[in-house]
All heavy atoms as TSV, in Angstrom:
chain	resi	resn	atom	element	x	y	z
A	1	PRO	N	N	-17.067	26.850	5.485
A	1	PRO	CA	C	-17.677	25.644	6.008
A	1	PRO	C	C	-17.546	24.492	5.026
A	1	PRO	O	O	-17.362	24.706	3.845
A	1	PRO	CB	C	-19.132	26.022	6.211
A	1	PRO	CG	C	-19.212	27.500	6.152
A	1	PRO	CD	C	-18.002	27.969	5.416
A	2	GLY	N	N	-17.683	23.293	5.532
A	2	GLY	CA	C	-17.643	22.133	4.664
A	2	GLY	C	C	-16.299	21.459	4.665
A	2	GLY	O	O	-15.444	21.735	5.487
A	3	HIS	N	N	-16.106	20.582	3.712
A	3	HIS	CA	C	-14.895	19.780	3.651
A	3	HIS	C	C	-13.773	20.527	2.954
A	3	HIS	O	O	-13.990	21.290	2.029
A	3	HIS	CB	C	-15.178	18.460	2.923
A	3	HIS	CG	C	-16.114	17.594	3.686
A	3	HIS	ND1	N	-15.732	16.914	4.804
A	3	HIS	CD2	C	-17.425	17.318	3.507
A	3	HIS	CE1	C	-16.766	16.245	5.274
A	3	HIS	NE2	N	-17.813	16.480	4.508
A	4	ARG	N	N	-12.572	20.293	3.418
A	4	ARG	CA	C	-11.367	20.861	2.830
A	4	ARG	C	C	-10.428	19.703	2.515
A	4	ARG	O	O	-10.439	18.683	3.199
A	4	ARG	CB	C	-10.667	21.815	3.808
A	4	ARG	CG	C	-11.526	22.998	4.217
A	4	ARG	CD	C	-11.644	23.987	3.058
A	4	ARG	NE	N	-12.371	25.163	3.453
A	4	ARG	CZ	C	-13.632	25.405	3.152
A	4	ARG	NH1	N	-14.318	24.543	2.451
A	4	ARG	NH2	N	-14.226	26.491	3.535
A	5	PRO	N	N	-9.585	19.846	1.504
A	5	PRO	CA	C	-8.663	18.766	1.165
A	5	PRO	C	C	-7.683	18.466	2.294
A	5	PRO	O	O	-7.194	19.374	2.943
A	5	PRO	CB	C	-7.912	19.308	-0.051
A	5	PRO	CG	C	-8.768	20.401	-0.578
A	5	PRO	CD	C	-9.503	20.971	0.599
A	6	VAL	N	N	-7.438	17.207	2.524
A	6	VAL	CA	C	-6.405	16.755	3.457
A	6	VAL	C	C	-5.415	15.968	2.638
A	6	VAL	O	O	-5.778	15.118	1.846
A	6	VAL	CB	C	-7.005	15.870	4.572
A	6	VAL	CG1	C	-5.912	15.296	5.431
A	6	VAL	CG2	C	-7.981	16.664	5.410
A	7	LEU	N	N	-4.153	16.281	2.821
A	7	LEU	CA	C	-3.109	15.661	2.015
A	7	LEU	C	C	-2.123	14.924	2.917
A	7	LEU	O	O	-1.774	15.440	3.965
A	7	LEU	CB	C	-2.374	16.729	1.206
A	7	LEU	CG	C	-3.276	17.620	0.341
A	7	LEU	CD1	C	-2.482	18.767	-0.210
A	7	LEU	CD2	C	-3.933	16.810	-0.740
A	8	PRO	N	N	-1.583	13.794	2.600
A	8	PRO	CA	C	-1.943	13.003	1.430
A	8	PRO	C	C	-3.304	12.360	1.630
A	8	PRO	O	O	-3.641	11.979	2.727
A	8	PRO	CB	C	-0.835	11.962	1.350
A	8	PRO	CG	C	-0.336	11.829	2.748
A	8	PRO	CD	C	-0.528	13.184	3.393
A	9	ALA	N	N	-4.070	12.274	0.593
A	9	ALA	CA	C	-5.362	11.599	0.661
A	9	ALA	C	C	-5.118	10.104	0.526
A	9	ALA	O	O	-4.404	9.669	-0.361
A	9	ALA	CB	C	-6.262	12.092	-0.456
A	10	LEU	N	N	-5.697	9.334	1.399
A	10	LEU	CA	C	-5.583	7.878	1.380
A	10	LEU	C	C	-4.137	7.369	1.368
A	10	LEU	O	O	-3.749	6.605	0.497
A	10	LEU	CB	C	-6.347	7.307	0.185
A	10	LEU	CG	C	-7.794	7.739	0.068
A	10	LEU	CD1	C	-8.418	7.165	-1.197
A	10	LEU	CD2	C	-8.583	7.321	1.277
A	11	PRO	N	N	-3.315	7.779	2.338
A	11	PRO	CA	C	-1.941	7.288	2.348
A	11	PRO	C	C	-1.877	5.821	2.743
A	11	PRO	O	O	-2.688	5.342	3.518
A	11	PRO	CB	C	-1.274	8.154	3.412
A	11	PRO	CG	C	-2.387	8.503	4.343
A	11	PRO	CD	C	-3.609	8.641	3.462
A	12	THR	N	N	-0.921	5.117	2.189
A	12	THR	CA	C	-0.624	3.750	2.583
A	12	THR	C	C	0.754	3.770	3.235
A	12	THR	O	O	1.698	4.306	2.652
A	12	THR	CB	C	-0.612	2.814	1.362
A	12	THR	OG1	O	-1.905	2.857	0.759
A	12	THR	CG2	C	-0.293	1.393	1.768
A	13	THR	N	N	0.855	3.225	4.425
A	13	THR	CA	C	2.120	3.270	5.155
A	13	THR	C	C	2.454	1.912	5.728
A	13	THR	O	O	1.605	1.040	5.849
A	13	THR	CB	C	2.057	4.288	6.307
A	13	THR	OG1	O	1.007	3.899	7.188
A	13	THR	CG2	C	1.821	5.691	5.806
A	14	ASN	N	N	3.688	1.754	6.098
A	14	ASN	CA	C	4.158	0.534	6.750
A	14	ASN	C	C	4.268	0.781	8.244
A	14	ASN	O	O	4.588	1.892	8.671
A	14	ASN	CB	C	5.534	0.144	6.202
A	14	ASN	CG	C	5.465	-0.221	4.742
A	14	ASN	OD1	O	4.564	-0.932	4.310
A	14	ASN	ND2	N	6.406	0.285	3.963
A	15	ILE	N	N	4.027	-0.256	9.022
A	15	ILE	CA	C	4.177	-0.152	10.465
A	15	ILE	C	C	5.615	0.265	10.763
A	15	ILE	O	O	6.562	-0.284	10.198
A	15	ILE	CB	C	3.809	-1.483	11.144
A	15	ILE	CG1	C	2.319	-1.741	10.938
A	15	ILE	CG2	C	4.175	-1.474	12.623
A	15	ILE	CD1	C	1.847	-3.090	11.378
A	16	GLY	N	N	5.756	1.259	11.628
A	16	GLY	CA	C	7.073	1.775	11.974
A	16	GLY	C	C	7.486	2.996	11.169
A	16	GLY	O	O	8.415	3.698	11.531
A	17	SER	N	N	6.784	3.268	10.066
A	17	SER	CA	C	7.073	4.465	9.283
A	17	SER	C	C	6.130	5.572	9.741
A	17	SER	O	O	5.287	5.366	10.611
A	17	SER	CB	C	6.899	4.193	7.795
A	17	SER	OG	O	5.552	3.879	7.518
A	18	THR	N	N	6.253	6.747	9.179
A	18	THR	CA	C	5.348	7.840	9.522
A	18	THR	C	C	4.868	8.543	8.259
A	18	THR	O	O	5.504	8.451	7.209
A	18	THR	CB	C	6.027	8.881	10.435
A	18	THR	OG1	O	7.138	9.441	9.751
A	18	THR	CG2	C	6.476	8.279	11.749
A	19	VAL	N	N	3.744	9.219	8.393
A	19	VAL	CA	C	3.200	10.049	7.322
A	19	VAL	C	C	2.888	11.406	7.935
A	19	VAL	O	O	2.293	11.477	9.014
A	19	VAL	CB	C	1.904	9.444	6.734
A	19	VAL	CG1	C	1.225	10.422	5.783
A	19	VAL	CG2	C	2.194	8.144	6.035
A	20	GLN	N	N	3.280	12.469	7.254
A	20	GLN	CA	C	2.964	13.813	7.722
A	20	GLN	C	C	1.710	14.297	6.998
A	20	GLN	O	O	1.741	14.565	5.802
A	20	GLN	CB	C	4.125	14.769	7.451
A	20	GLN	CG	C	3.873	16.182	7.929
A	20	GLN	CD	C	3.660	16.241	9.426
A	20	GLN	OE1	O	4.504	15.808	10.197
A	20	GLN	NE2	N	2.516	16.757	9.845
A	21	MET	N	N	0.600	14.376	7.723
A	21	MET	CA	C	-0.634	14.893	7.153
A	21	MET	C	C	-0.558	16.417	7.144
A	21	MET	O	O	0.143	17.015	7.959
A	21	MET	CB	C	-1.840	14.440	7.987
A	21	MET	CG	C	-1.991	12.941	8.094
A	21	MET	SD	S	-2.273	12.098	6.535
A	21	MET	CE	C	-3.946	12.601	6.192
A	22	ARG	N	N	-1.271	17.032	6.204
A	22	ARG	CA	C	-1.360	18.482	6.171
A	22	ARG	C	C	-2.681	18.865	5.532
A	22	ARG	O	O	-3.303	18.056	4.861
A	22	ARG	CB	C	-0.187	19.102	5.426
A	22	ARG	CG	C	-0.009	18.641	4.009
A	22	ARG	CD	C	1.321	19.126	3.422
A	22	ARG	NE	N	1.547	18.523	2.139
A	22	ARG	CZ	C	1.198	19.051	0.976
A	22	ARG	NH1	N	0.618	20.225	0.934
A	22	ARG	NH2	N	1.429	18.432	-0.151
A	23	THR	N	N	-3.090	20.083	5.759
A	23	THR	CA	C	-4.327	20.576	5.161
A	23	THR	C	C	-4.002	21.674	4.168
A	23	THR	O	O	-2.928	22.263	4.200
A	23	THR	CB	C	-5.286	21.162	6.214
A	23	THR	OG1	O	-4.631	22.243	6.868
A	23	THR	CG2	C	-5.720	20.128	7.217
A	24	ARG	N	N	-4.926	21.929	3.299
A	24	ARG	CA	C	-4.840	23.071	2.394
A	24	ARG	C	C	-5.920	24.040	2.851
A	24	ARG	O	O	-7.110	23.800	2.658
A	24	ARG	CB	C	-5.070	22.639	0.953
A	24	ARG	CG	C	-4.908	23.779	-0.031
A	24	ARG	CD	C	-5.111	23.330	-1.471
A	24	ARG	NE	N	-4.234	22.206	-1.780
A	24	ARG	CZ	C	-4.600	21.157	-2.520
A	24	ARG	NH1	N	-5.805	21.084	-3.025
A	24	ARG	NH2	N	-3.763	20.186	-2.766
A	25	ILE	N	N	-5.498	25.101	3.506
A	25	ILE	CA	C	-6.430	26.078	4.068
A	25	ILE	C	C	-6.836	27.077	2.981
A	25	ILE	O	O	-5.985	27.578	2.244
A	25	ILE	CB	C	-5.779	26.842	5.243
A	25	ILE	CG1	C	-5.258	25.873	6.306
A	25	ILE	CG2	C	-6.749	27.859	5.824
A	25	ILE	CD1	C	-6.306	25.098	7.043
A	26	SER	N	N	-8.124	27.359	2.908
A	26	SER	CA	C	-8.573	28.398	1.986
A	26	SER	C	C	-9.650	29.216	2.685
A	26	SER	O	O	-10.369	28.689	3.524
A	26	SER	CB	C	-9.097	27.789	0.686
A	26	SER	OG	O	-10.231	26.992	0.952
A	27	PRO	N	N	-9.710	30.484	2.400
A	27	PRO	CA	C	-8.874	31.212	1.449
A	27	PRO	C	C	-7.449	31.354	1.969
A	27	PRO	O	O	-7.186	31.134	3.153
A	27	PRO	CB	C	-9.557	32.578	1.328
A	27	PRO	CG	C	-10.226	32.760	2.652
A	27	PRO	CD	C	-10.664	31.375	3.084
A	28	THR	N	N	-6.542	31.712	1.099
A	28	THR	CA	C	-5.130	31.800	1.484
A	28	THR	C	C	-4.871	32.869	2.535
A	28	THR	O	O	-3.863	32.814	3.222
A	28	THR	CB	C	-4.241	32.073	0.262
A	28	THR	OG1	O	-4.699	33.264	-0.383
A	28	THR	CG2	C	-4.270	30.916	-0.716
A	29	ASN	N	N	-5.767	33.814	2.694
A	29	ASN	CA	C	-5.600	34.847	3.718
A	29	ASN	C	C	-6.428	34.550	4.967
A	29	ASN	O	O	-6.729	35.454	5.755
A	29	ASN	CB	C	-5.941	36.226	3.153
A	29	ASN	CG	C	-7.407	36.349	2.762
A	29	ASN	OD1	O	-8.116	35.354	2.634
A	29	ASN	ND2	N	-7.855	37.576	2.551
A	30	ALA	N	N	-6.804	33.300	5.173
A	30	ALA	CA	C	-7.595	32.921	6.345
A	30	ALA	C	C	-6.853	33.285	7.622
A	30	ALA	O	O	-5.635	33.151	7.707
A	30	ALA	CB	C	-7.874	31.420	6.316
A	31	THR	N	N	-7.593	33.734	8.625
A	31	THR	CA	C	-6.970	34.120	9.884
A	31	THR	C	C	-6.875	32.952	10.856
A	31	THR	O	O	-6.059	32.966	11.759
A	31	THR	CB	C	-7.740	35.274	10.541
A	31	THR	OG1	O	-9.099	34.877	10.732
A	31	THR	CG2	C	-7.671	36.527	9.679
A	32	VAL	N	N	-7.703	31.941	10.676
A	32	VAL	CA	C	-7.656	30.748	11.532
A	32	VAL	C	C	-7.092	29.611	10.700
A	32	VAL	O	O	-7.742	29.124	9.774
A	32	VAL	CB	C	-9.054	30.390	12.071
A	32	VAL	CG1	C	-8.988	29.137	12.925
A	32	VAL	CG2	C	-9.640	31.552	12.850
A	33	THR	N	N	-5.863	29.202	10.997
A	33	THR	CA	C	-5.224	28.142	10.215
A	33	THR	C	C	-4.794	26.959	11.076
A	33	THR	O	O	-4.313	25.969	10.546
A	33	THR	CB	C	-3.989	28.693	9.472
A	33	THR	OG1	O	-3.063	29.209	10.438
A	33	THR	CG2	C	-4.382	29.792	8.495
A	34	GLN	N	N	-4.976	27.031	12.363
A	34	GLN	CA	C	-4.584	25.943	13.254
A	34	GLN	C	C	-5.627	24.835	13.236
A	34	GLN	O	O	-6.828	25.105	13.237
A	34	GLN	CB	C	-4.413	26.451	14.685
A	34	GLN	CG	C	-3.307	27.462	14.847
A	34	GLN	CD	C	-1.937	26.829	14.710
A	34	GLN	OE1	O	-1.787	25.600	14.724
A	34	GLN	NE2	N	-0.921	27.641	14.578
A	35	VAL	N	N	-5.158	23.588	13.214
A	35	VAL	CA	C	-6.040	22.431	13.322
A	35	VAL	C	C	-5.506	21.499	14.385
A	35	VAL	O	O	-4.324	21.530	14.723
A	35	VAL	CB	C	-6.195	21.663	11.978
A	35	VAL	CG1	C	-6.827	22.536	10.923
A	35	VAL	CG2	C	-4.872	21.108	11.522
A	36	THR	N	N	-6.384	20.667	14.908
A	36	THR	CA	C	-6.014	19.610	15.833
A	36	THR	C	C	-6.327	18.293	15.149
A	36	THR	O	O	-7.428	18.112	14.621
A	36	THR	CB	C	-6.798	19.722	17.153
A	36	THR	OG1	O	-6.508	20.980	17.760
A	36	THR	CG2	C	-6.430	18.605	18.107
A	37	TRP	N	N	-5.358	17.389	15.149
A	37	TRP	CA	C	-5.500	16.097	14.483
A	37	TRP	C	C	-5.892	15.032	15.502
A	37	TRP	O	O	-5.454	15.054	16.637
A	37	TRP	CB	C	-4.175	15.710	13.842
A	37	TRP	CG	C	-3.753	16.637	12.762
A	37	TRP	CD1	C	-2.962	17.750	12.904
A	37	TRP	CD2	C	-4.091	16.557	11.386
A	37	TRP	NE1	N	-2.791	18.360	11.694
A	37	TRP	CE2	C	-3.473	17.648	10.734
A	37	TRP	CE3	C	-4.849	15.672	10.627
A	37	TRP	CZ2	C	-3.592	17.868	9.372
A	37	TRP	CZ3	C	-4.975	15.892	9.275
A	37	TRP	CH2	C	-4.341	16.977	8.655
A	38	LYS	N	N	-6.717	14.075	15.052
A	38	LYS	CA	C	-7.028	12.932	15.913
A	38	LYS	C	C	-7.265	11.691	15.065
A	38	LYS	O	O	-7.540	11.778	13.873
A	38	LYS	CB	C	-8.207	13.215	16.832
A	38	LYS	CG	C	-9.538	13.287	16.153
A	38	LYS	CD	C	-10.645	13.510	17.175
A	38	LYS	CE	C	-11.996	13.415	16.510
A	38	LYS	NZ	N	-13.082	13.496	17.461
A	39	THR	N	N	-7.138	10.551	15.709
A	39	THR	CA	C	-7.340	9.260	15.077
A	39	THR	C	C	-8.602	8.630	15.649
A	39	THR	O	O	-8.932	8.853	16.810
A	39	THR	CB	C	-6.127	8.342	15.309
A	39	THR	OG1	O	-6.399	7.062	14.749
A	39	THR	CG2	C	-5.784	8.164	16.770
A	40	SER	N	N	-9.295	7.859	14.838
A	40	SER	CA	C	-10.498	7.192	15.335
A	40	SER	C	C	-10.173	5.857	16.002
A	40	SER	O	O	-11.025	5.288	16.670
A	40	SER	CB	C	-11.499	6.974	14.209
A	40	SER	OG	O	-10.956	6.094	13.239
A	41	ASN	N	N	-8.940	5.371	15.834
A	41	ASN	CA	C	-8.583	4.069	16.404
A	41	ASN	C	C	-7.091	4.024	16.691
A	41	ASN	O	O	-6.295	3.763	15.791
A	41	ASN	CB	C	-8.984	2.950	15.446
A	41	ASN	CG	C	-8.791	1.581	16.042
A	41	ASN	OD1	O	-8.146	1.415	17.068
A	41	ASN	ND2	N	-9.347	0.581	15.394
A	42	THR	N	N	-6.715	4.248	17.940
A	42	THR	CA	C	-5.294	4.236	18.304
A	42	THR	C	C	-4.675	2.847	18.234
A	42	THR	O	O	-3.463	2.711	18.324
A	42	THR	CB	C	-5.077	4.820	19.716
A	42	THR	OG1	O	-5.864	4.081	20.646
A	42	THR	CG2	C	-5.447	6.296	19.761
A	43	ASN	N	N	-5.510	1.799	18.048
A	43	ASN	CA	C	-4.959	0.457	17.856
A	43	ASN	C	C	-4.382	0.284	16.453
A	43	ASN	O	O	-3.581	-0.617	16.216
A	43	ASN	CB	C	-6.026	-0.606	18.101
A	43	ASN	CG	C	-6.438	-0.664	19.545
A	43	ASN	OD1	O	-5.613	-0.545	20.437
A	43	ASN	ND2	N	-7.726	-0.820	19.787
A	44	VAL	N	N	-4.799	1.126	15.504
A	44	VAL	CA	C	-4.307	1.056	14.127
A	44	VAL	C	C	-3.223	2.095	13.877
A	44	VAL	O	O	-2.216	1.811	13.240
A	44	VAL	CB	C	-5.466	1.223	13.116
A	44	VAL	CG1	C	-4.947	1.279	11.686
A	44	VAL	CG2	C	-6.469	0.083	13.280
A	45	ALA	N	N	-3.430	3.314	14.375
A	45	ALA	CA	C	-2.449	4.378	14.154
A	45	ALA	C	C	-2.557	5.421	15.247
A	45	ALA	O	O	-3.630	5.642	15.808
A	45	ALA	CB	C	-2.670	5.043	12.801
A	46	THR	N	N	-1.427	6.064	15.534
A	46	THR	CA	C	-1.427	7.208	16.430
A	46	THR	C	C	-1.178	8.451	15.593
A	46	THR	O	O	-0.600	8.377	14.506
A	46	THR	CB	C	-0.347	7.085	17.514
A	46	THR	OG1	O	0.939	7.039	16.894
A	46	THR	CG2	C	-0.553	5.829	18.363
A	47	VAL	N	N	-1.611	9.596	16.104
A	47	VAL	CA	C	-1.375	10.856	15.413
A	47	VAL	C	C	-1.030	11.913	16.451
A	47	VAL	O	O	-1.631	11.957	17.522
A	47	VAL	CB	C	-2.589	11.286	14.552
A	47	VAL	CG1	C	-3.825	11.542	15.387
A	47	VAL	CG2	C	-2.255	12.502	13.709
A	48	THR	N	N	-0.027	12.721	16.144
A	48	THR	CA	C	0.340	13.825	17.012
A	48	THR	C	C	-0.666	14.946	16.772
A	48	THR	O	O	-0.777	15.456	15.652
A	48	THR	CB	C	1.769	14.303	16.719
A	48	THR	OG1	O	2.650	13.189	16.840
A	48	THR	CG2	C	2.187	15.413	17.661
A	49	ALA	N	N	-1.403	15.333	17.811
A	49	ALA	CA	C	-2.509	16.281	17.670
A	49	ALA	C	C	-2.082	17.616	17.073
A	49	ALA	O	O	-2.790	18.190	16.255
A	49	ALA	CB	C	-3.183	16.505	19.021
A	50	ALA	N	N	-0.927	18.109	17.455
A	50	ALA	CA	C	-0.506	19.438	17.007
A	50	ALA	C	C	0.112	19.453	15.619
A	50	ALA	O	O	0.040	20.456	14.920
A	50	ALA	CB	C	0.485	20.026	18.012
A	51	THR	N	N	0.709	18.323	15.201
A	51	THR	CA	C	1.473	18.336	13.953
A	51	THR	C	C	0.883	17.502	12.827
A	51	THR	O	O	1.221	17.707	11.664
A	51	THR	CB	C	2.906	17.831	14.189
A	51	THR	OG1	O	2.838	16.450	14.584
A	51	THR	CG2	C	3.625	18.661	15.240
A	52	GLY	N	N	0.034	16.522	13.138
A	52	GLY	CA	C	-0.513	15.652	12.107
A	52	GLY	C	C	0.414	14.526	11.691
A	52	GLY	O	O	0.197	13.886	10.670
A	53	LYS	N	N	1.425	14.233	12.487
A	53	LYS	CA	C	2.335	13.126	12.183
A	53	LYS	C	C	1.660	11.812	12.585
A	53	LYS	O	O	1.327	11.606	13.742
A	53	LYS	CB	C	3.650	13.299	12.933
A	53	LYS	CG	C	4.657	12.217	12.640
A	53	LYS	CD	C	5.947	12.487	13.395
A	53	LYS	CE	C	6.952	11.390	13.198
A	53	LYS	NZ	N	8.176	11.670	13.973
A	54	VAL	N	N	1.447	10.937	11.588
A	54	VAL	CA	C	0.747	9.673	11.798
A	54	VAL	C	C	1.748	8.529	11.814
A	54	VAL	O	O	2.605	8.428	10.932
A	54	VAL	CB	C	-0.300	9.438	10.677
A	54	VAL	CG1	C	-0.991	8.092	10.868
A	54	VAL	CG2	C	-1.305	10.574	10.647
A	55	THR	N	N	1.604	7.650	12.818
A	55	THR	CA	C	2.451	6.462	12.939
A	55	THR	C	C	1.561	5.227	12.995
A	55	THR	O	O	0.803	5.050	13.952
A	55	THR	CB	C	3.318	6.532	14.207
A	55	THR	OG1	O	4.071	7.735	14.196
A	55	THR	CG2	C	4.251	5.335	14.302
A	56	PRO	N	N	1.613	4.366	11.963
A	56	PRO	CA	C	0.839	3.121	12.007
A	56	PRO	C	C	1.405	2.171	13.057
A	56	PRO	O	O	2.621	2.069	13.205
A	56	PRO	CB	C	1.026	2.531	10.615
A	56	PRO	CG	C	1.713	3.560	9.800
A	56	PRO	CD	C	2.340	4.519	10.724
A	57	VAL	N	N	0.514	1.496	13.794
A	57	VAL	CA	C	0.964	0.550	14.816
A	57	VAL	C	C	0.471	-0.871	14.562
A	57	VAL	O	O	1.075	-1.815	15.055
A	57	VAL	CB	C	0.588	1.031	16.234
A	57	VAL	CG1	C	1.355	2.282	16.595
A	57	VAL	CG2	C	-0.899	1.281	16.376
A	58	HIS	N	N	-0.623	-1.025	13.815
A	58	HIS	CA	C	-1.151	-2.338	13.446
A	58	HIS	C	C	-1.845	-2.214	12.089
A	58	HIS	O	O	-2.316	-1.140	11.733
A	58	HIS	CB	C	-2.166	-2.851	14.475
A	58	HIS	CG	C	-1.558	-3.224	15.786
A	58	HIS	ND1	N	-0.777	-4.336	15.968
A	58	HIS	CD2	C	-1.599	-2.607	16.988
A	58	HIS	CE1	C	-0.370	-4.393	17.224
A	58	HIS	NE2	N	-0.851	-3.349	17.860
A	59	PRO	N	N	-1.935	-3.317	11.345
A	59	PRO	CA	C	-2.644	-3.264	10.060
A	59	PRO	C	C	-4.111	-2.874	10.246
A	59	PRO	O	O	-4.721	-3.201	11.261
A	59	PRO	CB	C	-2.544	-4.698	9.539
A	59	PRO	CG	C	-1.382	-5.299	10.260
A	59	PRO	CD	C	-1.353	-4.633	11.607
A	60	GLY	N	N	-4.645	-2.166	9.277
A	60	GLY	CA	C	-6.055	-1.805	9.317
A	60	GLY	C	C	-6.322	-0.514	8.577
A	60	GLY	O	O	-5.415	0.111	8.036
A	61	THR	N	N	-7.582	-0.124	8.569
A	61	THR	CA	C	-7.999	1.122	7.945
A	61	THR	C	C	-8.277	2.131	9.040
A	61	THR	O	O	-8.895	1.796	10.052
A	61	THR	CB	C	-9.272	0.905	7.104
A	61	THR	OG1	O	-8.984	-0.063	6.093
A	61	THR	CG2	C	-9.724	2.197	6.447
A	62	GLU	N	N	-7.844	3.337	8.818
A	62	GLU	CA	C	-7.887	4.361	9.847
A	62	GLU	C	C	-8.488	5.648	9.308
A	62	GLU	O	O	-8.286	5.996	8.149
A	62	GLU	CB	C	-6.458	4.626	10.329
A	62	GLU	CG	C	-6.347	5.651	11.392
A	62	GLU	CD	C	-7.200	5.314	12.593
A	62	GLU	OE1	O	-7.272	4.150	12.996
A	62	GLU	OE2	O	-7.822	6.237	13.112
A	63	THR	N	N	-9.205	6.367	10.142
A	63	THR	CA	C	-9.683	7.697	9.800
A	63	THR	C	C	-8.936	8.712	10.644
A	63	THR	O	O	-8.968	8.638	11.874
A	63	THR	CB	C	-11.202	7.832	10.047
A	63	THR	OG1	O	-11.876	6.872	9.243
A	63	THR	CG2	C	-11.690	9.235	9.709
A	64	ILE	N	N	-8.254	9.625	9.972
A	64	ILE	CA	C	-7.558	10.714	10.641
A	64	ILE	C	C	-8.370	11.979	10.370
A	64	ILE	O	O	-8.702	12.264	9.217
A	64	ILE	CB	C	-6.123	10.887	10.102
A	64	ILE	CG1	C	-5.327	9.581	10.228
A	64	ILE	CG2	C	-5.421	12.054	10.791
A	64	ILE	CD1	C	-5.105	9.096	11.635
A	65	THR	N	N	-8.678	12.730	11.415
A	65	THR	CA	C	-9.506	13.912	11.278
A	65	THR	C	C	-8.747	15.145	11.745
A	65	THR	O	O	-8.075	15.110	12.774
A	65	THR	CB	C	-10.794	13.771	12.115
A	65	THR	OG1	O	-11.454	12.577	11.728
A	65	THR	CG2	C	-11.722	14.942	11.924
A	66	ALA	N	N	-8.877	16.219	10.976
A	66	ALA	CA	C	-8.336	17.526	11.373
A	66	ALA	C	C	-9.518	18.430	11.676
A	66	ALA	O	O	-10.414	18.580	10.847
A	66	ALA	CB	C	-7.498	18.116	10.249
A	67	THR	N	N	-9.515	19.015	12.847
A	67	THR	CA	C	-10.585	19.919	13.244
A	67	THR	C	C	-9.994	21.301	13.458
A	67	THR	O	O	-9.042	21.456	14.224
A	67	THR	CB	C	-11.277	19.444	14.536
A	67	THR	OG1	O	-11.756	18.117	14.345
A	67	THR	CG2	C	-12.431	20.347	14.903
A	68	SER	N	N	-10.551	22.292	12.798
A	68	SER	CA	C	-10.053	23.662	12.951
A	68	SER	C	C	-10.559	24.238	14.269
A	68	SER	O	O	-11.492	23.724	14.867
A	68	SER	CB	C	-10.489	24.539	11.790
A	68	SER	OG	O	-11.830	24.929	11.941
A	69	THR	N	N	-9.944	25.320	14.676
A	69	THR	CA	C	-10.380	25.967	15.911
A	69	THR	C	C	-11.730	26.638	15.745
A	69	THR	O	O	-12.324	27.068	16.723
A	69	THR	CB	C	-9.334	26.997	16.380
A	69	THR	OG1	O	-9.124	27.939	15.337
A	69	THR	CG2	C	-8.036	26.333	16.751
A	70	THR	N	N	-12.245	26.705	14.511
A	70	THR	CA	C	-13.597	27.232	14.292
A	70	THR	C	C	-14.612	26.112	14.167
A	70	THR	O	O	-15.733	26.340	13.751
A	70	THR	CB	C	-13.629	28.119	13.031
A	70	THR	OG1	O	-13.226	27.348	11.908
A	70	THR	CG2	C	-12.768	29.335	13.191
A	71	ALA	N	N	-14.194	24.875	14.444
A	71	ALA	CA	C	-15.052	23.690	14.504
A	71	ALA	C	C	-15.508	23.168	13.146
A	71	ALA	O	O	-16.401	22.359	13.064
A	71	ALA	CB	C	-16.260	23.932	15.399
A	72	HIS	N	N	-14.877	23.556	12.047
A	72	HIS	CA	C	-15.149	22.912	10.769
A	72	HIS	C	C	-14.245	21.699	10.690
A	72	HIS	O	O	-13.097	21.755	11.078
A	72	HIS	CB	C	-14.869	23.857	9.596
A	72	HIS	CG	C	-15.755	25.054	9.636
A	72	HIS	ND1	N	-15.265	26.314	9.522
A	72	HIS	CD2	C	-17.089	25.164	9.804
A	72	HIS	CE1	C	-16.269	27.180	9.601
A	72	HIS	NE2	N	-17.383	26.500	9.763
A	73	THR	N	N	-14.746	20.592	10.171
A	73	THR	CA	C	-14.013	19.336	10.194
A	73	THR	C	C	-13.676	18.871	8.794
A	73	THR	O	O	-14.476	19.015	7.887
A	73	THR	CB	C	-14.834	18.243	10.900
A	73	THR	OG1	O	-15.142	18.696	12.218
A	73	THR	CG2	C	-14.084	16.946	10.985
A	74	VAL	N	N	-12.478	18.315	8.655
A	74	VAL	CA	C	-12.051	17.698	7.414
A	74	VAL	C	C	-11.442	16.353	7.766
A	74	VAL	O	O	-11.034	16.138	8.894
A	74	VAL	CB	C	-11.012	18.568	6.665
A	74	VAL	CG1	C	-11.632	19.882	6.226
A	74	VAL	CG2	C	-9.797	18.826	7.535
A	75	GLY	N	N	-11.369	15.439	6.818
A	75	GLY	CA	C	-10.800	14.154	7.152
A	75	GLY	C	C	-10.417	13.340	5.934
A	75	GLY	O	O	-10.790	13.656	4.821
A	76	ALA	N	N	-9.632	12.306	6.190
A	76	ALA	CA	C	-9.237	11.362	5.152
A	76	ALA	C	C	-9.105	10.005	5.799
A	76	ALA	O	O	-8.851	9.900	6.986
A	76	ALA	CB	C	-7.925	11.783	4.497
A	77	THR	N	N	-9.279	8.948	5.009
A	77	THR	CA	C	-9.076	7.600	5.548
A	77	THR	C	C	-7.935	6.952	4.800
A	77	THR	O	O	-7.643	7.308	3.676
A	77	THR	CB	C	-10.340	6.734	5.407
A	77	THR	OG1	O	-10.743	6.712	4.051
A	77	THR	CG2	C	-11.442	7.254	6.297
């Protein structure tokens, strides 16, 4: 339970580029490793739910959240 690292933490990107978000799952032998990614504001960035690929669409600050299938949440802005 609790927060887990999300990498890259605090990425800065240019409109039209992409960033691949990823998590560091622990323990390393965890049986549930799937997460679903979401964005808090699709006007600033989109994110592919299954892969964590983020595409900025307008300037601004964005929160990208990864939620595990066990409902523990991690995030980065």
